[in-house]
C-alpha positions in Angstrom: -43.6 -10.3 -31.4 -44.3 -7.7 -28.8 -46.7 -8.0 -25.9 -48.4 -5.2 -24.0 -49.2 -5.5 -20.3 -51.5 -2.9 -18.8 -52.0 -2.0 -15.2 -55.7 -1.4 -14.6 -56.7 1.3 -12.2 -55.4 4.7 -13.4 -54.3 3.2 -16.7 -57.4 1.6 -18.4 -60.0 2.9 -16.0 -60.3 6.2 -14.2 -61.3 4.7 -10.8 -59.3 6.5 -8.1 -62.4 8.4 -6.8 -64.4 5.2 -6.7 -61.6 3.5 -4.7 -61.3 6.4 -2.4 -65.1 6.4 -1.7 -65.1 2.7 -1.1 -62.4 3.0 1.5 -64.3 5.7 3.2 -67.5 3.6 3.1 -65.7 0.6 4.6 -64.2 2.8 7.4 -67.6 4.1 8.3 -69.1 0.6 8.2 -66.4 -0.7 10.5 -66.3 2.5 12.6 -62.6 2.8 12.1 -60.6 6.0 11.2 -58.6 6.7 8.0 -55.2 8.5 8.1 -55.5 11.7 6.2 -52.9 10.7 3.5 -54.0 7.0 3.4 -55.1 7.1 -0.3 -51.9 8.6 -1.6 -49.7 6.3 0.5 -51.7 3.2 -0.5 -52.0 4.0 -4.2 -51.2 1.0 -6.3 -50.7 -1.3 -3.4 -52.5 -4.4 -2.4 -55.2 -4.4 0.3 -53.0 -6.9 2.2 -50.4 -4.2 2.6 -52.8 -1.2 2.9 -54.9 -2.5 5.9 -52.1 -3.4 8.3 -49.3 -1.1 7.2 -50.9 2.1 6.1 -54.3 2.2 7.8 -52.9 0.2 10.8 -56.4 -1.3 11.4 -55.2 -4.8 12.2 -52.4 -7.4 11.8 -54.9 -10.3 12.0 -54.6 -12.1 8.6 -58.2 -13.3 8.6 -59.5 -9.8 9.3 -57.2 -8.3 6.7 -58.6 -10.8 4.1 -62.2 -10.2 5.2 -62.0 -6.4 5.2 -60.1 -6.3 2.0 -62.7 -8.4 0.2 -65.5 -6.2 1.7 -63.8 -3.1 0.4 -63.8 -4.5 -3.1 -67.4 -5.5 -2.8 -68.3 -1.9 -1.9 -66.2 -0.7 -4.9 -68.2 -3.0 -7.3 -71.5 -2.0 -5.7 -70.6 1.6 -6.4 -69.3 0.7 -9.9 -72.5 -1.1 -10.8 -74.7 1.8 -9.7 -72.7 4.7 -11.0 -70.5 3.1 -13.7 -66.7 2.9 -14.0 -65.0 5.5 -16.3 -62.4 4.6 -18.9 -59.3 6.7 -19.2 -59.2 9.0 -22.2 -58.2 7.3 -25.4 -57.9 3.8 -23.8 -60.5 2.0 -26.0 -59.1 3.5 -29.2 -55.6 2.5 -28.2 -56.7 -1.1 -27.5 -58.4 -1.2 -30.9 -55.1 -0.1 -32.5 -53.1 -2.8 -30.6 -55.5 -5.4 -31.9 -55.2 -4.1 -35.5 -51.4 -4.5 -35.2 -51.8 -8.1 -33.9 -50.3 -7.2 -30.5 -51.2 -9.6 -27.7 -52.4 -7.7 -24.6 -52.7 -8.6 -20.9 -53.8 -7.0 -17.7 -51.3 -7.0 -14.8 -52.9 -5.5 -11.8 -53.0 -5.3 -8.0 -56.8 -5.2 -8.0 -59.3 -8.2 -7.9 -60.2 -9.9 -11.2 -63.9 -9.3 -10.5 -63.3 -5.5 -10.5 -61.5 -5.8 -13.9 -64.3 -7.9 -15.4 -67.0 -5.5 -14.2 -65.4 -2.6 -16.2 -64.6 -4.8 -19.2 -68.3 -5.8 -19.4 -69.5 -2.2 -19.0 -67.3 -0.9 -21.8 -67.2 -4.1 -23.9 -63.4 -4.3 -24.0 -62.9 -7.9 -22.8 -62.1 -9.1 -26.3 -59.1 -6.8 -26.5 -57.2 -8.7 -23.9 -55.7 -12.2 -24.1 -55.6 -12.7 -20.3 -55.8 -11.1 -16.8 -53.3 -11.5 -14.1 -54.6 -9.9 -10.9 -54.2 -9.9 -7.1 -55.9 -13.3 -7.1 -52.9 -14.8 -9.0 -49.9 -13.4 -7.1 -48.3 -13.4 -3.7 -46.1 -10.4 -4.0 -47.3 -6.9 -4.8 -45.5 -4.2 -6.8 -42.7 -3.1 -7.0 -42.1 -6.9 -7.0 -42.4 -7.8 -10.7 -44.3 -11.1 -10.1 -47.6 -9.9 -11.7 -45.8 -8.7 -14.9 -43.6 -11.8 -15.2 -46.6 -14.1 -14.9 -48.4 -12.0 -17.5 -45.5 -12.2 -20.0 -45.1 -15.9 -19.4 -48.8 -16.6 -20.1 -48.6 -14.4 -23.2 -45.7 -16.5 -24.4 -43.3 -13.6 -24.5 -39.9 -13.0 -23.0 -40.0 -10.1 -20.5 -37.6 -8.1 -22.8 -40.3 -8.1 -25.5 -43.0 -6.7 -23.3 -44.1 -3.1 -22.8 -45.8 -2.3 -19.5 -48.2 0.6 -19.2 -48.3 2.0 -15.6 -49.5 5.1 -13.7 -47.5 4.5 -10.4 -43.8 4.6 -9.6 -44.2 1.2 -7.9 -45.5 -0.2 -11.2 -42.7 1.3 -13.3 -40.1 0.0 -10.8 -41.7 -3.5 -11.1 -41.5 -3.4 -14.9 -37.8 -2.4 -14.7 -37.1 -5.2 -12.2 -38.8 -7.6 -14.5 -36.6 -6.6 -17.4 -39.4 -5.0 -19.4 -39.9 -1.7 -21.3 -42.4 0.7 -19.8 -44.7 3.6 -20.5 -45.5 5.9 -17.5 -48.9 7.6 -17.8 -49.3 10.8 -15.7 -52.9 10.1 -14.9 -52.1 9.7 -11.2 -48.7 11.2 -10.6 -46.8 14.2 -12.2 -44.1 13.4 -14.8 -41.3 14.5 -12.4 -42.1 11.5 -10.2 -41.2 9.1 -13.0 -38.2 10.8 -14.4 -35.7 9.3 -12.0 -37.1 5.8 -12.9 -36.4 6.5 -16.6 -39.3 4.7 -18.2 -39.1 4.5 -22.0 -42.0 6.9 -22.5 -43.8 9.4 -20.3 -47.2 10.5 -21.6 -50.3 12.3 -20.2 -52.8 9.9 -21.8 -53.1 7.3 -24.6 -54.0 9.9 -27.2 -50.4 11.0 -27.1 -49.0 7.6 -27.9 -48.2 6.4 -31.5 -48.0 2.7 -32.1 -45.1 2.9 -34.5 -43.0 4.9 -32.0 -43.8 2.3 -29.3 -42.8 -0.6 -31.4 -39.6 1.2 -32.4 -38.5 0.9 -28.7 -37.8 -2.8 -29.4 -35.7 -2.2 -32.5 
């Protein structure tokens, strides 16, 4: 059997603007400045990397943890008040996967609370067997830890898993983990992914056909 592993932000949910706004709100709250290109450079990375290496706010581990958690609290506050959007075609694709009997997992650099909030808003929790999030791993992408844990918990070999990603770091992590991959161009143009050679490059879920995806494993 095949397992599907989905990154979350930019793949299942269209949350980039909400994350950007939450970083800006945190910076204002802490009275700290944001580098002009911080969001692009930090895209898909863990807060534990963004705060000290990209924002260069602090190297203090306790402050990094405190500020990272506060940023996610702000994200959820905004998400509760304004809602978190789903990516085009995501829910229908998950329905198809369930009809085919495909086990599905989330493998993400975001907090589990963020994932659960959107799942509850859109009633999609039942489409997923499990969630592996930033709470469950030590290493961020392009390290494949999050995907390897997801495949193991699904009971699948990495070679029988298909990862859906919107970032080059995520596609690289899938390849390092020995998995097949689909690159969605929701956050980066197709040319960014071409050198990484994912199995499929698509603009959104509506372009994907289940039979074609399953044929990758034949």
